[in-house]
N, C-alpha and C positions, 0 to 999 in steps of 0.2 A: 504494500499500500504506500503510495507517494505521500510525503508530508505535504501538509497544506502550506501555500505561501503565506508569509506574514505581513506583506504589504503589496499594494498594486497601485499604479497610476493608469488612468483611463482618459483618453481624449474624448471629449463629448462634443460632437459637431453640432453646428446649427443647421437648420433646414430651410427650404424654400417651398411654399406651395406654387408649383409652375401653373396650376389653375386650381379653381375651388368651385364646384357647383353644389347647390343645396337643392336636393330633389324632393324633400318632404320633412314635415315635423311630426314626430311620433307623439302618441298619447301621453308619454311619460316627460314630454317638454324636450327631449334630445331631437337633434336634426340628423336626418340621413344625408351623408355627403358623398360626392365623388371628388377626388382630388388627387393630384400628381406631386409625390414628395421626391425632391433630390437633396441631398447633403451638400453642404459647402465646407471649405477647408478653414473656416474661422471656428476655433474650438475653445471650450473651456477645459481646464485640467482638474480632474478629480483624483485625490490621493486618499487612499484608505488602508489604515494600519490595523491589523488584528490586535485586540486586546483580551484579557482574561478576567475582566471585572464585570461582565455581563451588561455593560452599558454601551449606549450610543452617544459619543461626544462630538458635536459640530464644533471645530476649532475655528472656523470662519464664518459666524453668522452673517446673514444678509440683512442691510440696513433696512429698518421698517418692515422686517418679515419676521414674524414670531416662529418659534420652533414647530409649533403645531400646524403652521401654514407652509413650513419649508418642505419642498417636494423631496429633497435628499433625506431629511429626518422622517417624513411620512413613508418613503420607499423602504428605508432601514427598518421602521417599525412593522411594516407587512411581513418582513422575513423573520422577525424575532421569533414568533411561535413555531418556526420550522426549523430552529436551530436543533442539532443533536446533542448540545451541551449548553445548559443555561448559563454558563460562564463565558461563553462566547461573546465579545463585544467588539466594537470598533471606534476609532478615532478617525474623523473624516475632515479634510480640508478641501476647499475648492477655490481655484483661481479663476475668476470670471473674466472673460473678453466679450461674450455674447451680450450685446444690449438687452435689459430687461424690458418687457412690455412691448417688443417691436414685431412680434409675429414670427420670430426666428426660431422659437421652440426651445430656447435654452434651458428653462426649468424642466421641461419634460426629457431633454437630453440628460441633464444631470440625474433626474430620478431613475432613467433607464440604466444609465451607468452605474449608479448605486445598487440597483438589483443585480446587474451583471457581475460587478466586483465583489459583492458580498456573497453571491452563490459560489464564487470561486474560493474566496477566504475561508468561508465556514463550511466548505465541502458539501453543499446542499444537494448537489446533483440534478437541479432543475433543468430541464431543457428550455428552447427558446418560446415554445408555445405556452409552457407553464408560467414563464416569467412575463410574457405579454398578457396572459389572462389576469395577473396581478396588476401589471402596469395600468391596464386600461381603468382600474379602480382610481387612478391618480389624474389620469387625463387622457383625451382622444388621441394625443400625438405621441404618447408614450411607447405604444406597441410598435410604431415604424423604426424607432431608435434601437429596440431590441431586435427587431426583424434584420436590421442591418444592412438592407439594400434599398436602393431607390425603388419607389413602389407606386403603383396604383391603387388607391384606398377607396373602399365603400364602406356602407354601415355608419358608424359614427367614427371610423377611422381604423377599425380594427381588422377588417377583411381586406388583406394585402396579397398584392401579385407583384412579383419582381419585375421591373422594367429597366430599359437602358436609355434614359434621355441622352440626346447628343451632347457630347463635350462641349463646354461653354465656360466662359468668364462672365462674372456679374459684377455690376456696380450696384451695391447695396446703399440705399440712401435712407437715413433716419429724419423725419421731419421735425424732431424734436417735440412731439407731442405723445401723450400716453393714451391708448385707445382700449377701453374696457371690452374684452371678448364677450362678457356676459350681456353687457348692454347692447352689443351688436346683434347678438342672436336673440335678444328679447325684443328688438325693435319692430314695430308693426310694420315699417316699410321695407323690411328685409325681404328680397324674393326667396320663395320656398318652393318653386314649382318647376325647376329645370328638368327637362326630360332626361332620364337615364340614358347613358351613353350605350348604344347597343351594337355600334360596328367596333371594328378593330381600332384600338387607340391611335389617333392621328397625332400630327405635330402638335405639341402643347399650345404653341401661339394661336391655333384656331379656336381654342376655347377661352375661358374668361374667369375672373373671380367674382363670384355673385355678391360679395360683400363690398366690393371697391367702390361702386357708384355712392352707396349709402354712406360709407366711411367717409369719402371725399366731400359729401355734401355737409357731414356734421363736424368735420375737422378741416377747416381751409389750408392749413400747412401740408396735408396730405395731397390735396388737389394740386397745391403749387409745386410740390415735388415731383408729382406725375407729370405735370405740364412741362416742368424744365426738362425732365430725364427722357421723355419721349422724343425730344429733338434730336437725341443721340442714338437711340436704340429702342427695339421693342421693350415696352415697360409694363409692369403689373404690380399690384400690392400682393404681398405674401400674407396669408392667413387672414386674420381681421386687422391686419396693420399693427402699428403704424409704418412699418418699412416698406418701401417700394424697391424694385430692382430693374435694371436694365440688362439685357442679354447681349453680350458682345462676342466676337469672333476670336479675339486676342486680349491677352493681358495688357498690351500696350494701348489698345484702343479704349479699354475700360479705364486704364490710368490716366489717360488724356482727359476723358470726360471728368474724372474725379478732380483733376487740377483745375477744371472750370466751374466746379460745383459751388453754388452760393454759400456765403458764409452762414447763412440761417439754418442750414442743414449740417449734420455729420454724416459720414460715409466711409465704405472701404471697399476694396476689390477682392473678390474672392473666386475661386475656381470650383466649379460643380464636381461633386463626387458621387459615384454610383454605389460605392461600398464605403460603409461607415467605418471610420478608424478606431471606434470603441472596441472592436473586437480583435483589433490586431495584436498579436503577442500573447493572447490567451489560450 
């Protein structure tokens, strides 16, 4: 029997929704979605060290986020009852690079990596499907980060099929506003009746983000970011925003646009990834 590792570092990638359709709202309030996920190479770093005190210690708490609302802590607590030894614990630290509240999935990625890492450190032996079933309790985006491949998603985001979007460079622009995902999905003007895709998945640019028009109308800086970026490249909002992205053929072209970005925005250039770095080396 192999000895369990004592510590692990996992790269937690951001994601883009290359398109996002809302096909229905269920009786329980959740929305049925169709979306295309692709990872990008902007990553947070999650470091976990095994301990023998039976506790979960967060060494890098997030400002204005309580332990009970921290997705890393909540992910760890989901695995606590599955430990083979009640003395198994962990110290967890997180180096954040992914902007919070921008629709880039940073919190979900951190949660998925916590499940992946503790599964390894504690020797739980859960497979990806079992981890994803736990992850969906934390958020609709968590399963794709456990799945680890760019994916076409249905349901609330848990029905995943691996896909290979074309290689691309993205300029991701943050309009410097925070968009509440819950408020977008609760808004009466949100479209909820897109026809399900019944043909073979075509080029993502031929689809849309059903949240984009509503968010742009509610948050003028988002609209301004889209209007600026679309002059340089095909542009779309990711998730419920606030970040928007332009798709470029080369890093140089994306960097050139970044250099011209208005100072009211922040932004970065990233490469699309069809395989998550979170599983590398595990």
